[in-house]
N, CA, C and O atoms as a MOPAC input file, in Angstrom:
PM7 MOZYME 1SCF
protein

 N      0.45800 1    -0.85500 1    -0.03200 1
 C      0.30000 1     0.07100 1     0.18500 1
 C      1.07300 1     1.00800 1     0.17700 1
 O      0.99400 1     1.64400 1    -0.87400 1
 N      1.69500 1     1.33600 1     0.78300 1
 C      2.55000 1     2.51300 1     1.02200 1
 C      3.69800 1     2.73100 1    -0.34600 1
 O      4.26300 1     3.80000 1    -0.57400 1
 N      3.86800 1     1.54500 1    -1.11200 1
 C      4.78500 1     1.64300 1    -2.38400 1
 C      3.77100 1     2.10600 1    -3.16300 1
 O      4.05500 1     3.13900 1    -3.77100 1
 N      2.57100 1     1.62900 1    -3.35600 1
 C      1.65800 1     2.36400 1    -4.30900 1
 C      1.04900 1     3.63700 1    -3.82400 1
 O      0.45800 1     4.12200 1    -4.78900 1
 N      0.92000 1     4.38600 1    -2.80000 1
 C      0.93500 1     5.69500 1    -2.94800 1
 C      2.11500 1     6.22400 1    -2.86400 1
 O      2.03600 1     7.44400 1    -3.00800 1
 N      3.11700 1     5.87700 1    -2.70400 1
 C      4.83300 1     6.62700 1    -3.29800 1
 C      4.74000 1     6.72500 1    -4.86500 1
 O      5.05900 1     7.76400 1    -5.44300 1
 N      4.24000 1     5.48100 1    -5.61300 1
 C      4.52200 1     5.21900 1    -6.86300 1
 C      2.95200 1     6.81500 1    -7.60900 1
 O      3.06700 1     7.57600 1    -8.57000 1
 N      1.89500 1     6.68900 1    -6.72100 1
 C      1.19300 1     8.03000 1    -7.31200 1
 C      1.22300 1     9.41400 1    -6.73400 1
 O      0.52400 1    10.33100 1    -7.16600 1
 N      1.86800 1     9.49500 1    -5.97200 1
 C      3.13900 1    10.94800 1    -5.42800 1
 C      4.11500 1    11.23800 1    -6.04100 1
 O      4.63900 1    12.35000 1    -5.98600 1
 N      4.66600 1     9.95600 1    -6.96800 1
 C      5.75500 1    10.70700 1    -7.87500 1
 C      5.07000 1    10.84600 1    -8.81100 1
 O      4.89700 1    12.02000 1    -9.13700 1
 N      4.58900 1    10.10100 1    -9.40100 1
 C      3.61300 1    10.98100 1   -10.59200 1
 C      3.00700 1    11.90000 1   -10.88600 1
 O      2.92900 1    12.29000 1   -12.05100 1
 N      2.31300 1    12.58300 1    -9.69000 1
 C      1.67900 1    13.36600 1    -9.45200 1
 C      2.80100 1    15.02200 1    -9.49100 1
 O      2.64400 1    16.15100 1    -9.95700 1
 N      3.75200 1    14.40800 1    -8.82800 1
 C      4.96900 1    15.47700 1    -8.96800 1
 C      5.58500 1    15.84500 1   -10.09100 1
 O      5.75000 1    17.02100 1   -10.41400 1
 N      5.96000 1    14.86100 1   -10.75000 1
 C      6.38800 1    14.64400 1   -12.12000 1
 C      5.80900 1    15.61600 1   -13.06300 1
 O      6.38400 1    16.49800 1   -13.70100 1
 N      3.85800 1    15.10700 1   -13.01500 1
 C      3.05400 1    15.87500 1   -13.75900 1
 C      3.12100 1    16.95200 1   -13.85500 1
 O      2.89300 1    17.53100 1   -14.91800 1
 N      3.53200 1    17.67700 1   -12.51700 1
 C      2.88400 1    19.04800 1   -11.88200 1
 C      3.18800 1    20.30300 1   -12.67400 1
 O      2.53500 1    21.34100 1   -12.56000 1
 N      4.45600 1    20.10100 1   -13.66700 1
 C      4.74800 1    21.20500 1   -14.38800 1
 C      4.98000 1    20.56100 1   -15.66200 1
 O      6.06400 1    20.13500 1   -16.06200 1
 N      3.65800 1    20.52000 1   -16.37900 1
 C      3.76700 1    20.05200 1   -18.02200 1
 C      2.89400 1    20.47600 1   -18.56300 1
 O      2.17800 1    19.86400 1   -19.35500 1
 N      2.79900 1    21.57200 1   -18.24000 1
 C      1.50000 1    22.25600 1   -19.29100 1
 C      2.89300 1    23.06600 1   -20.19100 1
 O      4.03400 1    23.27500 1   -19.77700 1
 N      2.28000 1    23.40100 1   -21.54100 1
 C      2.49600 1    23.82600 1   -22.26400 1
 C      2.56100 1    25.47400 1   -22.38200 1
 O      1.74600 1    26.22900 1   -21.85200 1
 N      3.95700 1    25.97400 1   -23.36900 1
 C      4.06200 1    27.20000 1   -23.00500 1
 C      3.35200 1    27.81200 1   -24.61700 1
 O      3.55000 1    27.46500 1   -25.78100 1
 N      2.62200 1    28.67600 1   -24.09900 1
 C      1.20600 1    29.57200 1   -25.14800 1
 C      1.79100 1    30.89500 1   -25.57400 1
 O      2.83400 1    31.40100 1   -25.16000 1
 N      0.97800 1    31.35600 1   -26.43900 1
 C      1.53700 1    32.86400 1   -27.16600 1
 C     -0.03800 1    33.75000 1   -26.97200 1
 O     -0.99800 1    33.08700 1   -26.58000 1
 N     -0.14700 1    34.61900 1   -27.14300 1
 C     -1.46900 1    35.62100 1   -27.25000 1
 C     -2.33300 1    35.07900 1   -28.26300 1
 O     -3.49900 1    35.46100 1   -28.16300 1
 N     -2.16000 1    34.53500 1   -28.91900 1
 C     -2.71100 1    33.76100 1   -30.25200 1
 C     -3.60500 1    32.22800 1   -29.59900 1
 O     -4.67800 1    31.71800 1   -29.91900 1
 N     -2.61800 1    31.88200 1   -28.62900 1
 C     -3.42600 1    30.16200 1   -28.48200 1
 C     -3.93200 1    29.89300 1   -27.31600 1
 O     -4.37700 1    28.80600 1   -26.95000 1
 N     -3.84800 1    31.27100 1   -26.47400 1
 C     -4.57100 1    31.54600 1   -24.94500 1
 C     -6.27900 1    31.74000 1   -25.67300 1
 O     -6.65900 1    32.16000 1   -26.76600 1
 N     -6.85000 1    31.32200 1   -24.72500 1
 C     -8.44500 1    31.59800 1   -25.16300 1
 C     -9.04800 1    33.34900 1   -24.88700 1
 O     -8.33000 1    34.08900 1   -24.21600 1
 N    -10.09700 1    33.77100 1   -25.33500 1
 C    -10.62500 1    34.76800 1   -25.41500 1
 C    -10.71800 1    35.08600 1   -23.25100 1
 O    -10.13500 1    36.04200 1   -22.74000 1
 N    -11.35400 1    34.29600 1   -22.60600 1
 C    -11.13000 1    33.90700 1   -21.40500 1
 C    -10.13600 1    34.36800 1   -21.03700 1
 O    -10.03500 1    35.42200 1   -20.40800 1
 N     -8.93000 1    33.38300 1   -21.49800 1
 C     -7.77400 1    33.78300 1   -20.43800 1
 C     -7.75700 1    35.26800 1   -20.60100 1
 O     -8.16500 1    36.03400 1   -19.72900 1
 N     -7.26000 1    35.65200 1   -21.77600 1
 C     -7.08500 1    36.98800 1   -22.09700 1
 C     -7.96500 1    38.05500 1   -21.19200 1
 O     -7.48600 1    39.09200 1   -20.73300 1
 N     -9.13900 1    37.68700 1   -21.03800 1
 C     -9.96600 1    38.82600 1   -20.47900 1
 C     -9.81400 1    38.58400 1   -18.75600 1
 O    -10.02600 1    39.59500 1   -18.08600 1
 N     -9.44700 1    37.25400 1   -17.96700 1
 C     -9.42800 1    37.28100 1   -16.73100 1
 C     -8.23300 1    37.56100 1   -16.33700 1
 O     -8.06400 1    37.65300 1   -15.12100 1
 N     -6.75800 1    37.83400 1   -17.49900 1
 C     -5.73200 1    38.87700 1   -16.89000 1
 C     -5.93700 1    40.02900 1   -17.40100 1
 O     -4.91800 1    40.71900 1   -17.36600 1
 N     -6.96600 1    40.61200 1   -17.93600 1
 C     -7.01400 1    42.24100 1   -18.26100 1
 C     -7.63400 1    42.12100 1   -16.71600 1
 O     -7.14900 1    42.74100 1   -15.77000 1
 N     -8.96200 1    41.08400 1   -16.59300 1
 C     -9.38500 1    42.38900 1   -15.23000 1
 C     -8.76700 1    41.82000 1   -13.53700 1
 O     -9.26400 1    41.94200 1   -12.41700 1
 N     -7.57600 1    41.22600 1   -13.98600 1
 C     -6.84700 1    41.26600 1   -12.81700 1
 C     -5.57800 1    42.34300 1   -12.65200 1
 O     -4.78200 1    42.45000 1   -11.72000 1
 N     -5.68200 1    43.12300 1   -13.93300 1
 C     -4.92300 1    44.47100 1   -13.89700 1
 C     -3.68800 1    43.99600 1   -14.93400 1
 O     -2.82400 1    44.81800 1   -14.62900 1
 N     -3.12400 1    43.18400 1   -15.93900 1
 C     -1.94700 1    42.23500 1   -15.78000 1
 C     -1.84700 1    42.74000 1   -17.46700 1
 O     -0.77700 1    42.77500 1   -18.07400 1
 N     -3.23100 1    43.13100 1   -18.09900 1
 C     -2.77100 1    43.46500 1   -19.34900 1
 C     -3.76200 1    44.42200 1   -20.15600 1
 O     -4.95000 1    44.28800 1   -20.45200 1
 N     -2.87200 1    45.39800 1   -20.39400 1
 C     -3.44600 1    46.78400 1   -20.74300 1
 C     -4.20800 1    46.27100 1   -22.58800 1
 O     -4.09400 1    45.14500 1   -23.07300 1
 N     -4.96500 1    47.52800 1   -23.30200 1
 C     -5.18700 1    47.39600 1   -24.43200 1
 C     -4.11600 1    47.31100 1   -25.37600 1
 O     -4.33400 1    46.97800 1   -26.54000 1
 N     -2.92600 1    47.60100 1   -24.93400 1
 C     -1.94100 1    47.93500 1   -26.23000 1
 C     -0.92100 1    47.03100 1   -26.10700 1
 O      0.03400 1    47.23000 1   -26.85800 1
 N     -0.85700 1    46.05500 1   -25.33700 1
 C      0.30200 1    44.68400 1   -24.60900 1
 C     -0.35400 1    43.63100 1   -25.20800 1
 O     -1.50800 1    43.20600 1   -25.18100 1
 N      0.94800 1    43.23200 1   -25.90300 1
 C      0.53200 1    41.50200 1   -25.82000 1
 C      1.03700 1    40.50200 1   -25.32700 1
 O      2.25800 1    40.58100 1   -25.18700 1
 N      0.47900 1    39.41000 1   -24.94500 1
 C      1.42700 1    38.46000 1   -24.38000 1
 C      2.43600 1    37.72200 1   -25.38900 1
 O      1.99100 1    37.19400 1   -26.40800 1
 N      3.70600 1    37.69900 1   -25.10400 1
 C      4.41600 1    36.94800 1   -25.85500 1
 C      4.62300 1    35.16900 1   -25.75000 1
 O      4.44400 1    34.43200 1   -26.72000 1
 N      4.97900 1    34.74500 1   -24.54600 1
 C      5.13200 1    33.53500 1   -23.58500 1
 C      3.83700 1    33.39300 1   -22.64200 1
 O      3.55200 1    34.41000 1   -22.01000 1
 N      3.22600 1    32.55600 1   -22.51100 1
 C      2.51000 1    32.46500 1   -20.96300 1
 C      2.84100 1    30.84500 1   -21.07300 1
 O      2.84500 1    30.04800 1   -22.01100 1
 N      3.13600 1    30.74400 1   -19.54900 1
 C      2.87500 1    29.11500 1   -18.88800 1
 C      2.65400 1    29.31800 1   -17.58400 1
 O      3.13800 1    30.11800 1   -16.78200 1
 N      1.60100 1    28.21300 1   -17.46600 1
 C      0.83900 1    28.06900 1   -16.25200 1
 C      1.15700 1    26.84600 1   -15.55000 1
 O      1.06800 1    25.83600 1   -16.24700 1
 N      1.49700 1    26.68300 1   -14.37700 1
 C      1.93200 1    25.05600 1   -13.62100 1
 C      0.78000 1    24.37700 1   -13.22700 1
 O      0.91500 1    23.17400 1   -13.00400 1
 N     -0.38200 1    24.90600 1   -13.08300 1
 C     -1.59600 1    24.41100 1   -13.08900 1
 C     -2.47500 1    24.58700 1   -13.84800 1
 O     -2.16600 1    24.36400 1   -15.01900 1
 N     -3.79200 1    25.00300 1   -13.61500 1
 C     -5.05500 1    25.86100 1   -14.83000 1
 C     -4.55400 1    27.64400 1   -15.46200 1
 O     -3.75300 1    28.54300 1   -15.20700 1
 N     -5.27000 1    27.42700 1   -16.06900 1
 C     -4.72700 1    29.24800 1   -16.85900 1
 C     -5.63600 1    29.95500 1   -15.58300 1
 O     -5.51600 1    31.03400 1   -15.00300 1
 N     -6.54700 1    28.88100 1   -15.43900 1
 C     -7.64600 1    30.39700 1   -14.41600 1
 C     -7.28500 1    30.33000 1   -12.89700 1
 O     -7.74300 1    30.93900 1   -11.93000 1
 N     -6.45200 1    29.52300 1   -12.99800 1
 C     -5.68100 1    29.74500 1   -11.70900 1
 C     -4.36900 1    30.31600 1   -11.14800 1
 O     -4.22700 1    30.87100 1   -10.05800 1
 N     -3.24900 1    30.03400 1   -12.27000 1
 C     -1.83700 1    30.36600 1   -12.51800 1
 C     -1.66300 1    30.54400 1   -13.88100 1
 O     -1.82300 1    29.69100 1   -14.75400 1
 N     -1.34300 1    31.63800 1   -14.00600 1
 C     -0.50200 1    32.43800 1   -15.01700 1
 C      1.24200 1    32.40200 1   -14.94700 1
 O      1.36100 1    31.52500 1   -14.09100 1
 N      2.16200 1    32.65900 1   -15.17900 1
 C      3.41900 1    33.20000 1   -15.34400 1
 C      3.45800 1    33.65500 1   -16.96100 1
 O      2.99000 1    32.98400 1   -17.88100 1
 N      4.01100 1    34.72600 1   -17.06300 1
 C      4.28400 1    35.90700 1   -18.79300 1
 C      5.14700 1    36.60800 1   -18.99500 1
 O      5.62700 1    37.30500 1   -18.10200 1
 N      5.71200 1    36.61600 1   -20.60100 1
 C      5.83100 1    38.15900 1   -20.31600 1
 C      5.41300 1    39.08500 1   -21.55700 1
 O      5.77000 1    38.69400 1   -22.66900 1
 N      4.99100 1    39.77900 1   -21.50100 1
 C      4.34400 1    40.89700 1   -22.70900 1
 C      5.48200 1    41.78600 1   -23.51400 1
 O      6.68700 1    41.53800 1   -23.47300 1
 N      4.86500 1    42.88400 1   -24.26400 1
 C      5.79500 1    43.79600 1   -24.70400 1
 C      6.12900 1    44.89900 1   -23.57500 1
 O      6.72500 1    45.93500 1   -23.87000 1
 N      5.80300 1    44.67300 1   -22.56400 1
 C      5.85900 1    45.73600 1   -21.42400 1
 C      6.35000 1    45.22600 1   -20.24400 1
 O      7.07200 1    45.97700 1   -19.58800 1
 N      6.05700 1    43.79400 1   -19.69700 1
 C      5.85000 1    43.72300 1   -18.76600 1
 C      6.41600 1    42.15900 1   -18.21600 1
 O      6.66500 1    41.48400 1   -19.21500 1
 N      6.67400 1    41.43800 1   -17.02000 1
 C      6.67100 1    40.07800 1   -16.70900 1
 C      5.84900 1    40.23000 1   -15.81000 1
 O      5.64300 1    41.24400 1   -15.14300 1
 N      5.15500 1    38.84000 1   -15.73600 1
 C      3.89300 1    38.97800 1   -14.30100 1
 C      3.99500 1    37.12900 1   -13.74100 1
 O      4.71900 1    36.13600 1   -13.82200 1
 N      2.94500 1    37.52300 1   -13.27300 1
 C      2.74400 1    35.92600 1   -12.43700 1
 C      1.31700 1    36.18600 1   -11.72900 1
 O      0.87400 1    37.27700 1   -11.37000 1
 N      0.74400 1    35.00400 1   -11.62100 1
 C     -0.61600 1    35.54600 1   -11.00100 1
 C     -0.94100 1    33.76200 1   -10.38900 1
 O     -0.69700 1    32.78600 1   -11.09800 1
 N     -1.40300 1    33.68200 1    -9.25300 1
 C     -2.21900 1    32.78000 1    -8.24300 1
 C     -3.25000 1    33.13100 1    -8.40200 1
 O     -3.17000 1    34.32200 1    -8.70100 1
 N     -4.77500 1    32.65300 1    -8.38300 1
 C     -6.00700 1    33.06600 1    -8.58700 1
 C     -6.84500 1    31.64100 1    -7.61400 1
 O     -7.32600 1    30.63500 1    -8.13500 1
 N     -6.81300 1    31.97300 1    -6.06100 1
 C     -7.48900 1    30.78400 1    -4.92800 1
 C     -9.06400 1    30.73400 1    -5.42900 1
 O     -9.59800 1    31.83300 1    -5.58200 1
 N     -9.58700 1    29.95000 1    -5.60700 1
 C    -10.61300 1    29.86900 1    -6.10600 1
 C    -11.77200 1    29.96700 1    -4.83200 1
 O    -12.95500 1    30.28700 1    -4.94500 1
 N    -11.01900 1    29.57700 1    -3.56800 1
 C    -12.31500 1    29.46400 1    -2.72000 1
 C    -11.52500 1    30.60100 1    -1.35300 1
 O    -12.21900 1    30.79300 1    -0.35500 1
 N    -10.55300 1    31.06500 1    -1.39900 1
 C    -10.20600 1    32.16900 1    -0.31100 1
 C     -9.40700 1    33.42800 1    -1.63200 1
 O     -8.32700 1    33.26000 1    -2.19900 1
 N    -10.18200 1    34.39100 1    -1.77400 1
 C     -9.38700 1    35.79900 1    -2.64000 1
 C     -8.55300 1    35.93000 1    -1.88100 1
 O     -7.49000 1    36.37300 1    -2.31600 1
 N     -8.63400 1    35.68000 1    -0.75200 1
 C     -7.44900 1    36.84800 1     0.28000 1
 C     -5.74900 1    35.76100 1    -0.10600 1
 O     -4.57600 1    36.10000 1     0.05000 1
 N     -6.05000 1    35.08100 1    -0.37700 1
 C     -5.04700 1    34.12700 1    -0.84100 1
 C     -4.08800 1    34.05100 1    -2.64400 1
 O     -3.19400 1    33.35000 1    -3.11800 1
 N     -4.97400 1    35.25100 1    -3.14600 1
 C     -4.87600 1    35.41600 1    -4.24600 1
 C     -3.08500 1    35.90300 1    -4.31600 1
 O     -2.37800 1    36.02300 1    -3.31500 1
 N     -2.81800 1    36.03300 1    -5.15600 1
 C     -0.93800 1    36.63200 1    -5.35100 1
 C     -0.80000 1    36.82500 1    -6.75100 1
 O     -0.74200 1    35.94100 1    -7.60500 1
 N     -0.74000 1    38.30300 1    -6.94900 1
 C     -0.64700 1    39.05800 1    -8.57400 1
 C      0.57600 1    39.79200 1    -8.71200 1
 O      0.81600 1    40.79600 1    -8.04200 1
 N      1.29100 1    39.34800 1    -9.50000 1
 C      2.75600 1    40.25400 1    -9.40000 1
 C      3.44200 1    40.23600 1   -10.40700 1
 O      3.64600 1    39.27000 1   -11.14300 1
 N      3.89500 1    41.45100 1   -10.51700 1
 C      4.53400 1    42.07300 1   -11.91300 1
 C      5.77200 1    42.75100 1   -11.58200 1
 O      6.37900 1    42.74800 1   -10.51100 1
 N      6.03700 1    43.31000 1   -12.63100 1
 C      7.32700 1    44.47300 1   -12.76200 1
 C      7.45700 1    44.92100 1   -14.29300 1
 O      8.17800 1    44.25200 1   -15.03300 1
 N      6.70400 1    46.15100 1   -14.83500 1
 C      7.53700 1    46.54700 1   -16.41000 1
 C      8.98700 1    46.48700 1   -16.13500 1
 O      9.63600 1    46.64600 1   -15.10200 1
 N      9.42000 1    46.11800 1   -17.77300 1
 C     10.75600 1    45.85200 1   -18.21600 1
 C     11.54500 1    46.64700 1   -17.73400 1
 O     12.74400 1    46.39500 1   -17.61500 1
 N     10.60000 1    48.53100 1   -17.11900 1
 C     11.87800 1    49.46000 1   -16.78900 1
 C     12.26200 1    49.70400 1   -15.38000 1
 O     13.00600 1    50.54700 1   -14.87800 1
 N     11.55200 1    48.73400 1   -14.87300 1
 C     11.31300 1    48.97900 1   -13.50200 1
 C     12.42900 1    47.58900 1   -12.62200 1
 O     12.76900 1    47.41100 1   -11.45200 1
 N     12.71900 1    46.77600 1   -14.05500 1
 C     13.82200 1    45.77900 1   -13.58300 1
 C     15.44300 1    46.23100 1   -13.65000 1
 O     16.07700 1    47.15500 1   -14.15800 1
 N     15.78700 1    44.86300 1   -12.72000 1
 C     16.93300 1    45.19800 1   -12.56400 1
 C     17.80700 1    43.97600 1   -12.80000 1
 O     19.03000 1    44.09600 1   -12.72600 1
 N     17.14700 1    42.61300 1   -13.12600 1
 C     17.93200 1    41.23600 1   -13.37200 1
 C     16.61500 1    40.51600 1   -13.27500 1
 O     15.58700 1    40.62000 1   -12.60700 1
 N     17.17600 1    39.59200 1   -14.41000 1
 C     16.28300 1    38.82100 1   -14.91300 1
 C     17.34100 1    37.13300 1   -14.75200 1
 O     18.34600 1    36.89100 1   -15.42000 1
 N     16.57500 1    35.98400 1   -13.43900 1
 C     18.13200 1    34.96900 1   -13.28500 1
 C     17.47100 1    33.88900 1   -13.36000 1
 O     16.58100 1    33.65000 1   -12.54500 1
 N     17.75600 1    33.12600 1   -14.25300 1
 C     16.86400 1    32.04800 1   -14.48200 1
 C     17.40600 1    30.62600 1   -13.36000 1
 O     18.56900 1    30.60700 1   -12.95800 1
 N     16.58400 1    29.71200 1   -13.03300 1
 C     16.72700 1    29.06300 1   -12.01400 1
 C     15.67300 1    27.65700 1   -12.35800 1
 O     14.47500 1    27.53400 1   -12.10000 1
 N     16.92500 1    26.37100 1   -13.25000 1
 C     16.44000 1    25.73200 1   -14.20900 1
 C     16.43000 1    24.30700 1   -13.15000 1
 O     15.86900 1    23.26400 1   -13.48500 1
 N     16.88000 1    24.41500 1   -12.33100 1
 C     17.29700 1    22.84700 1   -11.32800 1
 C     17.23000 1    22.83100 1   -10.20700 1
 O     18.12900 1    22.69900 1    -9.37700 1
 N     15.47500 1    23.05100 1    -9.99500 1
 C     15.01700 1    22.95200 1    -8.23300 1
 C     14.41200 1    21.85600 1    -7.79200 1
 O     13.52300 1    21.88900 1    -6.94200 1
 N     14.92200 1    20.62300 1    -8.42800 1
 C     14.61700 1    19.32700 1    -7.56300 1
 C     12.89300 1    19.31200 1    -8.46800 1
 O     12.27800 1    19.89700 1    -9.36000 1
 N     12.76700 1    18.29100 1    -7.54800 1
 C     11.07400 1    17.31000 1    -8.43800 1
 C      9.93300 1    17.83900 1    -8.10000 1
 O      8.99100 1    17.68600 1    -8.87700 1
 N      9.69500 1    18.75100 1    -6.59100 1
 C      8.54900 1    18.99700 1    -6.25000 1
 C      8.49800 1    21.02800 1    -6.62100 1
 O      7.66100 1    21.84500 1    -6.23700 1
 N      9.26100 1    21.15600 1    -7.14700 1
 C      9.19500 1    22.54700 1    -7.45600 1
 C      9.25600 1    23.09000 1    -9.53700 1
 O      9.96000 1    22.54100 1   -10.38400 1
 N      8.55200 1    23.93800 1    -9.70300 1
 C      8.55400 1    24.28500 1   -11.13900 1
 C      9.98900 1    25.05500 1   -11.30600 1
 O     10.33300 1    25.66000 1   -10.29100 1
 N     10.90400 1    25.13200 1   -12.44700 1
 C     11.65000 1    25.80700 1   -12.73300 1
 C     11.31500 1    27.46400 1   -12.99600 1
 O     10.46700 1    27.73800 1   -13.84500 1
 N     11.82400 1    28.27800 1   -12.44200 1
 C     11.44200 1    30.10500 1   -12.31700 1
 C     12.54100 1    30.50300 1   -13.48400 1
 O     13.21900 1    29.79500 1   -14.22800 1
 N     12.41000 1    32.20200 1   -13.30500 1
 C     12.95100 1    33.07100 1   -13.36100 1
 C     12.53700 1    33.77300 1   -12.30800 1
 O     11.35400 1    33.97600 1   -12.03200 1
 N     13.73900 1    34.26600 1   -11.52700 1
 C     13.56200 1    35.25100 1   -10.42000 1
 C     13.82300 1    36.56900 1   -10.91100 1
 O     14.90100 1    36.76900 1   -11.47100 1
 N     12.89200 1    37.61100 1   -10.76900 1
 C     12.52800 1    38.80900 1   -11.31600 1
 C     12.81200 1    39.83000 1   -10.10300 1
 O     12.12900 1    39.94400 1    -9.08500 1
 N     14.05600 1    40.59400 1   -10.46700 1
 C     14.40700 1    41.53200 1    -9.40800 1
 C     13.91200 1    43.13500 1    -9.52100 1
 O     14.61900 1    43.70600 1   -10.35100 1
 N     13.22900 1    43.74200 1    -9.12200 1
 C     12.79300 1    45.02400 1    -9.29900 1
 C     13.47500 1    45.82900 1    -8.71300 1
 O     13.68800 1    45.50400 1    -7.54500 1
 N     14.10800 1    47.16100 1    -9.16600 1
 C     14.72300 1    48.48900 1    -8.89600 1
 C     14.34500 1    48.48600 1    -7.55100 1
 O     15.35600 1    48.89400 1    -6.98000 1
 N     13.68200 1    48.31700 1    -6.89400 1
 C     13.58100 1    48.50900 1    -5.28600 1
 C     14.13200 1    47.35700 1    -4.31000 1
 O     14.21700 1    47.43300 1    -3.08400 1
 N     14.53400 1    46.13500 1    -5.23400 1
 C     14.60000 1    45.19900 1    -4.36600 1
 C     13.67000 1    44.14100 1    -4.17100 1
 O     13.96900 1    43.04400 1    -3.69900 1
 N     12.59000 1    44.47300 1    -4.52700 1
 C     11.43300 1    43.20600 1    -4.26800 1
 C     11.85400 1    42.26200 1    -5.24200 1
 O     12.54200 1    42.62400 1    -6.19600 1
 N     11.48200 1    41.02300 1    -5.07600 1
 C     11.54000 1    39.98100 1    -6.05000 1
 C     10.05500 1    39.23700 1    -5.95300 1
 O      9.15200 1    39.19700 1    -5.11700 1
 N     10.29400 1    38.68800 1    -7.22800 1
 C      9.30100 1    37.93600 1    -7.27100 1
 C      9.65400 1    36.07200 1    -8.38100 1
 O     10.70700 1    35.99200 1    -9.01300 1
 N      9.04400 1    35.34400 1    -8.39300 1
 C      9.34100 1    34.27000 1    -9.58200 1
 C      8.28300 1    34.07900 1   -10.50000 1
 O      7.12900 1    34.03500 1   -10.07200 1
 N      8.58400 1    33.93000 1   -12.00300 1
 C      8.02100 1    33.67300 1   -13.35800 1
 C      7.77800 1    32.12800 1   -13.51400 1
 O      8.56000 1    31.62500 1   -14.32000 1
 N      6.93000 1    31.28900 1   -12.97100 1
 C      7.45100 1    29.44800 1   -13.19200 1
 C      7.68700 1    29.83700 1   -15.13800 1
 O      7.39000 1    30.69400 1   -15.97000 1
 N      8.41300 1    28.53000 1   -15.01500 1
 C      8.05200 1    28.18200 1   -17.13500 1
 C      8.83600 1    26.41300 1   -16.53700 1
 O      9.57100 1    26.09800 1   -15.60200 1
 N      8.24600 1    25.73200 1   -17.54800 1
 C      8.62700 1    24.72900 1   -17.55100 1
 C      8.19400 1    24.41100 1   -19.00700 1
 O      7.46700 1    25.13100 1   -19.69100 1
 N      8.94800 1    22.79200 1   -19.52100 1
 C      9.01400 1    22.77800 1   -20.29200 1
 C     10.02200 1    22.04800 1   -20.78900 1
 O     10.70500 1    21.49800 1   -19.92600 1
 N     10.46700 1    21.79000 1   -22.37900 1
 C     12.17500 1    21.09100 1   -22.52600 1
 C     12.67600 1    22.15800 1   -22.26000 1
 O     12.08500 1    23.16600 1   -21.87500 1
 N     14.76300 1    21.90300 1   -22.60000 1
 C     15.49900 1    22.67500 1   -22.14300 1
 C     15.70500 1    23.78000 1   -23.14200 1
 O     16.45100 1    24.73700 1   -22.93500 1
 N     14.63500 1    23.49900 1   -24.81000 1
 C     14.92500 1    24.32300 1   -25.46500 1
 C     13.73000 1    25.24600 1   -25.03800 1
 O     14.22100 1    26.33000 1   -25.35500 1
 N     12.72900 1    25.48800 1   -24.62800 1
 C     11.78700 1    25.85700 1   -24.26800 1
 C     11.59800 1    26.64900 1   -23.25700 1
 O     11.28600 1    27.82100 1   -23.47100 1
 N     11.74200 1    26.19100 1   -22.03400 1
 C     12.45400 1    26.94900 1   -21.18700 1
 C     13.76000 1    27.76200 1   -21.06600 1
 O     13.99800 1    28.54900 1   -20.15000 1
 N     14.59400 1    27.47400 1   -22.12100 1
 C     15.60300 1    28.66500 1   -22.53200 1
 C     14.93900 1    29.56000 1   -23.48100 1
 O     15.10400 1    30.76500 1   -23.29400 1
 N     14.24400 1    29.19500 1   -24.43100 1
 C     13.57500 1    30.05300 1   -25.21500 1
 C     12.73200 1    31.51600 1   -24.18800 1
 O     12.96100 1    32.72200 1   -24.08800 1
 N     11.79700 1    30.64300 1   -23.64100 1
 C     10.78200 1    31.84300 1   -23.02500 1
 C     11.99000 1    32.81000 1   -21.72300 1
 O     11.75200 1    33.97000 1   -21.38400 1
 N     13.18000 1    32.02200 1   -21.20700 1
 C     14.46000 1    33.02100 1   -20.90200 1
 C     14.76400 1    34.21900 1   -21.93100 1
 O     14.42500 1    35.38100 1   -21.70400 1
 N     15.38300 1    33.83700 1   -22.99100 1
 C     16.12600 1    34.36700 1   -23.55900 1
 C     15.08600 1    35.50600 1   -24.19300 1
 O     15.24900 1    36.71600 1   -24.03600 1
 N     14.00800 1    34.91500 1   -24.92100 1
 C     13.05200 1    36.39500 1   -25.35200 1
 C     12.72300 1    37.06700 1   -24.10300 1
 O     13.03700 1    38.25500 1   -24.16400 1
 N     12.37200 1    36.84000 1   -23.35400 1
 C     11.96300 1    37.52800 1   -22.21700 1
 C     13.08300 1    38.50300 1   -21.60100 1
 O     12.80500 1    39.53500 1   -20.99100 1
 N     14.20800 1    38.10300 1   -21.80800 1
 C     15.56700 1    39.12300 1   -21.68000 1
 C     15.56600 1    39.87100 1   -23.10400 1
 O     15.35600 1    41.08100 1   -23.02200 1
 N     15.67000 1    39.60300 1   -23.77200 1
 C     15.38300 1    40.67600 1   -25.31300 1
 C     14.03000 1    41.20600 1   -24.93300 1
 O     13.83800 1    42.34200 1   -25.36800 1
 N     13.55800 1    40.96100 1   -24.60300 1
 C     12.04200 1    42.23800 1   -24.39000 1
 C     12.38500 1    43.00400 1   -23.23400 1
 O     11.94300 1    44.15000 1   -23.15200 1
 N     13.04700 1    42.57800 1   -22.40600 1
 C     13.62300 1    43.52800 1   -21.05900 1
 C     14.89800 1    44.46900 1   -21.60400 1
 O     15.05500 1    45.63700 1   -21.24900 1
 N     15.49600 1    43.98500 1   -22.23300 1
 C     16.33100 1    44.99600 1   -22.61200 1
 C     15.88500 1    46.20300 1   -23.65400 1
 O     16.07200 1    47.38000 1   -23.34500 1
 N     15.20900 1    45.77900 1   -25.06000 1
 C     14.34000 1    46.39300 1   -25.85800 1
 C     13.52900 1    47.82600 1   -24.81400 1
 O     13.50900 1    49.01300 1   -25.13800 1
 N     12.98800 1    47.26000 1   -23.66000 1
 C     11.83300 1    48.41300 1   -23.23300 1
 C     12.61600 1    48.57000 1   -21.96800 1
 O     11.75900 1    48.58100 1   -21.08400 1
 N     13.37000 1    48.65100 1   -21.61700 1
 C     14.09100 1    49.03600 1   -20.16500 1
 C     14.84100 1    50.55300 1   -20.17500 1
 O     15.41500 1    50.96500 1   -19.16700 1

C-alpha cells in the first residue's frame, strides 16, 4: 500500500509542471479577459509567452511587450490571491533557475529596482525554457 501511494505521489510530482508554453494567439478569449480583469494586461499589450503550472484560470506566468508577470488566483479564498508584475523599465535582473528539484517548477527570479523579487514559473523542454528566458531578456533589454 505504501509503495502504491509513493508511486502515485511521484507521478503527480513529475506531472505537476507539464503544461505547454502558449502565446497571445493560443490563449482563449476567456484567459485573456481574466488577465485583463486582474490588471495584468492593457489594451496595447500582447502576451508573448505564457505558462501555467496548473490551470490557466488559477495560475499564470508570462511576459508581454511591456512587463513580466505571475498570478495565482485561489478559487476558495481571494485573500490568498497573488498577483505580481514588473514593467521592464523597473527590472534590474532576470535570473533563471532550471534545476529546482522534483517538487518545484523551474522559474525566473525577477528583481525590481526597489529590490523586491518574485518568481515567474516556466517549464517544458530545455529548449522551451531557454527560449522563454532568452526572449524575455530580449524584451526587457529592448524596453528598459
